[in-house]
C-alpha positions in Angstrom: 16.9 29.9 -0.8 13.9 27.8 -1.9 14.5 24.4 -3.6 13.9 24.3 -7.3 10.9 22.2 -8.4 12.3 19.0 -9.8 10.5 16.2 -11.7 12.2 13.0 -10.3 11.0 11.2 -13.5 12.9 13.6 -15.6 16.2 14.4 -14.0 18.9 16.2 -16.1 21.0 14.1 -18.4 23.8 13.8 -17.5 23.3 14.1 -13.8 25.0 17.1 -12.2 28.0 16.5 -10.1 26.3 17.6 -6.9 22.7 17.1 -5.9 21.4 18.6 -2.7 18.4 17.1 -0.8 17.1 19.6 1.7 14.6 18.6 4.4 13.7 15.8 6.8 10.7 14.0 5.2 11.9 10.4 4.9 9.6 9.3 2.0 10.7 12.2 -0.2 14.4 11.6 0.6 14.1 7.9 -0.2 12.3 8.7 -3.5 14.9 11.2 -4.5 17.8 8.9 -3.8 16.1 6.0 -5.6 15.4 8.2 -8.7 18.9 9.5 -8.8 20.4 6.0 -8.4 18.1 4.7 -11.2 19.1 7.6 -13.5 22.8 6.9 -12.8 22.3 3.2 -13.6 20.6 4.1 -16.9 23.5 6.2 -17.9 26.1 3.6 -16.8 24.9 0.1 -15.5 28.3 -0.4 -13.9 28.1 2.7 -11.7 29.2 2.1 -8.1 27.2 3.5 -5.2 28.3 4.3 -1.7 26.0 5.4 1.1 27.2 7.0 4.4 25.7 9.1 7.1 27.2 12.3 8.4 28.3 10.7 11.7 30.1 7.9 9.9 32.1 10.2 7.7 35.8 10.5 8.8 37.1 12.5 5.8 40.1 10.7 4.4 38.0 7.9 2.8 36.6 10.5 0.5 39.8 10.6 -1.5 39.3 7.0 -2.5 35.5 7.3 -3.0 35.5 10.6 -4.9 39.1 11.1 -6.2 39.9 10.9 -9.9 39.7 7.4 -11.3 42.3 6.0 -13.7 39.6 4.1 -15.5 36.9 6.8 -15.5 34.5 4.7 -13.3 31.1 6.3 -12.7 30.4 6.7 -9.0 27.6 7.9 -6.8 28.1 8.9 -3.2 25.0 9.3 -1.1 25.7 11.2 2.2 22.7 11.3 4.5 22.3 13.7 7.4 25.0 16.0 6.1 24.3 18.4 9.0 26.0 15.8 11.3 29.4 15.9 9.4 32.1 16.8 11.8 34.4 19.8 11.1 37.4 17.8 10.0 35.4 15.7 7.6 33.6 18.7 6.2 37.0 20.3 5.4 37.8 17.3 3.2 34.3 17.1 1.6 34.0 20.8 0.8 36.5 20.9 -2.2 34.8 17.8 -3.7 31.4 19.7 -3.5 33.0 22.7 -5.2 34.6 20.7 -8.0 33.4 17.0 -8.2 35.5 14.7 -10.4 34.1 13.8 -13.8 31.8 10.9 -13.7 31.1 11.4 -10.0 27.7 12.4 -8.5 27.6 13.5 -4.8 24.1 13.3 -3.3 24.2 15.4 -0.1 21.2 15.3 2.2 20.9 18.1 4.8 18.0 18.6 7.2 18.0 22.3 6.3 18.5 23.8 9.7 21.3 25.9 11.2 23.4 22.9 12.2 26.1 22.1 9.7 25.0 25.0 7.5 28.5 25.6 6.1 28.2 22.5 3.9 24.8 23.5 2.7 26.1 26.9 1.7 29.1 25.3 -0.2 26.7 23.1 -2.2 24.4 26.0 -3.0 27.3 28.2 -4.0 28.5 25.4 -6.3 25.0 25.6 -7.9 24.0 22.1 -6.9 20.7 20.8 -8.2 18.5 21.3 -5.1 15.5 19.0 -4.4 13.1 19.9 -1.6 12.3 17.1 0.9 10.8 19.1 3.8 7.9 17.8 5.8 4.4 18.8 4.7 3.1 20.6 7.7 0.1 22.4 6.2 -3.2 20.7 5.2 -3.2 22.2 1.7 0.3 20.8 1.1 -0.8 17.3 2.1 -3.9 17.7 -0.1 -1.6 18.6 -3.0 0.5 15.6 -2.2 -2.5 13.3 -2.3 -3.6 14.7 -5.7 -0.1 14.3 -7.1 0.1 10.7 -5.8 -3.1 9.8 -7.5 -2.0 11.5 -10.8 1.3 9.6 -10.4 -0.7 6.4 -10.3 -2.6 7.6 -13.4 -5.9 8.2 -11.5 -8.2 11.0 -10.5 -9.7 11.8 -7.1 -12.6 14.1 -6.2 -12.1 16.9 -3.7 -14.4 15.4 -1.1 -12.7 12.0 -1.5 -9.3 13.7 -1.0 -10.5 15.5 2.1 -12.0 12.3 3.5 -8.8 10.4 2.8 -6.7 12.9 4.7 -9.1 12.8 7.7 -8.9 9.1 7.8 -5.2 8.4 7.2 -3.6 11.5 8.7 -0.3 13.1 7.9 2.1 10.2 7.3 3.2 10.5 3.7 4.2 6.9 3.3 0.8 5.7 4.4 -0.9 8.3 2.2 1.1 7.2 -0.8 0.3 3.5 -0.2 -3.4 4.2 0.2 -3.5 6.4 -2.9 -1.9 3.7 -5.1 -4.2 1.0 -3.7 -7.3 3.1 -4.2 -6.4 3.9 -7.8 -6.0 0.2 -8.4 -9.3 -0.7 -6.7 -11.2 2.0 -8.5 -9.8 1.5 -12.0 -8.6 5.1 -11.9 -11.4 7.2 -10.4 -11.4 7.6 -6.6 -14.8 8.7 -5.2 -15.9 9.5 -1.7 -17.8 6.3 -1.5 -14.7 4.3 -2.3 -12.6 6.0 0.3 -15.3 5.5 2.9 -15.6 1.8 2.1 -11.8 1.4 2.3 -11.7 2.8 5.8 -14.6 0.6 7.0 -12.0 -2.1 6.8 -12.7 -3.6 3.3 -9.0 -3.8 2.5 -6.3 -3.8 5.2 -3.3 -5.8 3.8 -0.4 -3.5 2.7 3.0 -3.8 1.1 4.5 -3.3 4.6 2.9 -6.5 5.8 4.8 -8.3 3.1 8.0 -6.4 3.9 7.8 -7.1 7.6 7.8 -10.9 7.0 10.4 -10.9 4.2 13.1 -8.9 6.1 13.0 -11.4 9.1 13.4 -14.4 6.7 9.8 -15.6 7.0 9.5 -16.9 3.4 6.2 -18.8 3.8 4.6 -15.9 5.6 5.9 -13.3 3.1 4.7 -15.3 0.1 1.3 -15.9 1.6 0.9 -12.2 2.5 2.1 -11.2 -1.0 -0.4 -13.4 -2.7 -3.2 -12.0 -0.6 -2.1 -8.5 -1.2 -2.0 -9.0 -4.9 -5.4 -10.7 -4.9 -7.0 -7.6 -3.3 -5.3 -5.3 -5.7 -2.3 -3.8 -3.9 -0.2 -2.5 -6.7 3.1 -4.2 -7.5 5.1 -1.0 -7.2 3.7 -0.3 -3.7 4.8 -3.7 -2.5 8.3 -3.2 -4.1 8.6 0.2 -2.4 7.7 -1.3 1.0 10.3 -4.1 0.5 12.9 -1.5 -0.4 12.0 0.6 2.6 12.3 -2.4 4.9 15.7 -3.3 3.7 17.0 0.2 3.7 15.8 0.8 7.3 17.6 -2.3 8.5 20.8 -1.3 6.6 20.8 2.2 8.0 20.2 1.0 11.5 22.9 -1.7 11.2 25.4 1.0 10.0 24.5 3.3 12.9 25.1 0.5 15.5 23.4 -0.1 18.7 21.9 2.6 20.8 18.9 4.2 22.4 16.0 4.1 19.9 15.1 7.8 20.5 18.7 8.9 20.1 19.0 6.8 16.9 15.7 8.2 15.7 17.1 11.7 15.9 20.4 10.7 14.3 18.8 8.8 11.4 15.8 11.0 10.9 13.4 8.1 11.5 10.4 7.9 13.8 11.3 6.0 17.1 8.7 3.3 16.4 10.4 2.6 13.1 13.8 2.4 14.7 12.5 -0.1 17.3 11.0 -2.2 14.5 14.1 -2.1 12.4 16.2 -3.0 15.5 14.2 -6.2 15.9 14.3 -7.0 12.2 18.1 -6.4 12.0 18.9 -9.4 14.1 20.5 -12.1 11.9 21.6 -9.8 9.1 25.3 -9.5 8.1 26.9 -6.7 6.1 27.4 -8.9 3.0 23.8 -10.0 3.3 22.6 -6.4 3.4 24.6 -5.5 0.4 23.0 -8.3 -1.5 19.5 -7.3 -0.2 20.0 -3.7 -1.4 20.9 -5.0 -4.8 17.8 -7.1 -4.8 15.4 -4.2 -4.1 17.2 -2.0 -6.6 16.6 -4.7 -9.3 13.0 -5.1 -8.2 12.3 -1.4 -8.6 13.1 -1.7 -12.3 11.3 -5.0 -12.6 7.9 -3.7 -11.4 8.2 -0.6 -13.5 8.4 -2.5 -16.8 11.6 -4.4 -16.9 10.0 -7.7 -16.0 7.5 -9.6 -18.1 5.6 -10.7 -14.9 5.9 -8.3 -12.0 4.1 -10.7 -9.7 6.8 -13.3 -10.3 9.4 -10.7 -9.9 8.1 -10.0 -6.4 8.1 -13.6 -5.5 11.6 -14.0 -6.7 12.7 -10.9 -4.8 11.3 -12.4 -1.6 13.3 -15.6 -2.2 16.4 -13.6 -2.8 15.9 -11.5 0.3 15.5 -14.6 2.5 18.7 -16.0 0.9 20.5 -12.7 1.5 19.5 -12.8 5.2 21.2 -16.2 5.5 24.5 -14.9 4.0 27.4 -15.2 6.4 
């Protein structure tokens, strides 16, 4: 069954009780989860959010997370890699997918293959809102993605510029999204072939991920210096905020998964091995309370750079200070 097209900027109000994310493209999964969490917070700022992976889920804890609340508290459960849920835990989860409690939203991510298909079928039978997050394997799909990213940033791109961009950057959606946002900012809205060519001759190389890499290891001076340079050359505030959120979430997911072989963890978490290795090195020094604070910081920052803050540049600096402080939490 194909996923229904869903505009993440215009999710149903109220949110449905079960939302199904199908696929293994990390950027699309993260964007969907962020959009759902933001919509839940708009409806109820006090909403509680819990994130688990399929391998972490035991089953009995769901009664506390998803069972009826005496006070009617709003709750969101994000369950990643649902294909890895064990049989005993799936037996507990199934009835909640069929009839979620009022005020509860279950976000079930499933890679979409045959493994663990029973949960996928239960969610679909319950008429879950389904959002496609599959990898874009065809060139025309990636070209559509580039055009959509440019429109999302309120710009336009010529066909030859889009083709050149894909040839230069490749198939990594996160990198494509970052470059599209940066080029819209550099161009004032109209991306031409000449601009793309100049970009890839090395005119601009600092990205939001350079800021994130320094912030998550507690390098405050380096993160602030890189931030100021990135802003000075036109890297959009929202791109830097997304990179910071990605860095924190990667460390949090790896910390929850525990130690292990990077290639095995990559398969388990749906992350590239190089990213697992980087997150393993960045995770040193973080504690669970610190990561909880950091996840709250990047959630607030997402709203700040999209209009909640008067000065998004200051919001980014403050977020870096708060992340460094969170890393020192014991």
